[in-house]
N, C-alpha and C positions, 0 to 999 in steps of 0.2 A: 230351976225358973230364972236364972241369970237368964239361962239365952233365949226359952219362953219373952221376958220384958226386951230382949236384943231384937226380936226376931217382930214383936210390934211395932215398936221405936223404928225400925228400920220398913216395917210397910206405911206404916203414917208417913215419914220424908216424901217416901215415894210417891206416894199419893198425894200428896200437903199441892203437888202440880197439875191433879188428876182434876180435870170439869168434866162433866155430862154435857149433852146437846145446848149450845145454846141457840137462842131467839136471836137472828139477826137484829143489833141497835140501827135505827134511822138514822139518816144523815143530820150531823147538826151543822149548818152554815150560818153565821153572823152574818146580819146585812147592817149598815151603818144607814138610817134613812133621816133624810133632812125632812121638814116640817115651818116652812115659812124663817129658818134662818137656826130654830129647834131643833137638833141631832139626838137620837136615841136608837140605841143597837135591838134589834129584833132578831133571836135564835129560831129557825125556824127550822123542820124535821120534815114535812109533806115535801115528796119529789116533784109533784107536780109543781107547788109555790114558789119551791126551789126554781125553777127553770120559770113562773111568772115573773118572780123576784129579780132574777137574771136578767130576764130578756125588759122589765123596767130600768135596770141598770143601764142596760142599753138604749135605752129611748124607743124599744120596740111594741110598747104600751102605755097606759094614762093611768094602769090599775091602781090599787092603793092597801096597804095590810089592815086586818081587823084582826083582833084577838083577844082574847079573855084577858083581864086587867089582873096582875097576883101583888101584893103585896113587895116587898123587900127590892132588892137589884138584879134579884136571878143569877150574881155572878158573873153577868154581861153588860147590865146597861146602867152603870157609873158613869154620870154622877145622881143618878134619877133613884127616887125610892121604891119604884116600882118599874115591871116588867110584865111583856106579852111571855104566856104562855106557851111555849115552845112547838106544843103538838096544837093549839088553836089556831097558830096564826096561817091565817088565807092572806091570798089578796085579790081584789075584787073590785068591781065598776063600779057599783052605785049602793051606799050603805045609808041607816037614816043618820039624820044633823046630831041627832043627840048623844052620837061615840064619836066628834069630831071634835077637833078643840088643836091647840101646841101642848108637846112635850112640858113644858112649864107651866099651862096651867093646868095639866092632868097631875103634876105634881103637888100643888097646891089645892086640890078640889077631887084627891081618887075615891073619896067617899060618894062619887056621882056617877064613877064609871064602874058598872060593870064587864064592859067591854071598850075597847080603843079605837079608831077607823076616824085616822087623820086622814081627809079630802085629798089635801094638797102636796102631802108626804110623796116624795122621792127616794130611791134606791142609787146613795150617791156613791158607795164602796162596799166588795166584798170583805169580811173582815177574817 
């Protein structure tokens, strides 16, 4: 009985590090974005969006981010109490005016925003 328990324990320890096939995780890239002097951080997972954000950083396009607004800072958008859902962020050329605004305005009017798309946004750094 003791030998059986030892074998089970050993098997459990050996397999503790075992994992099955995993799905590759999308890249997570954080960009600092300036909107008329206010800054926020957007985490981006889509490879094409990452490319467009980097081109914006290099002043190769005039696109701006759009994404679904979520409560909480997401662990990356301090000091704001909101963040953009990383999987929803895209860089676009046009969007409706209803989702435009400065981060500080969004902070005090979160209930008015399902999506956020600051027209005057520029990527200022990669974090």
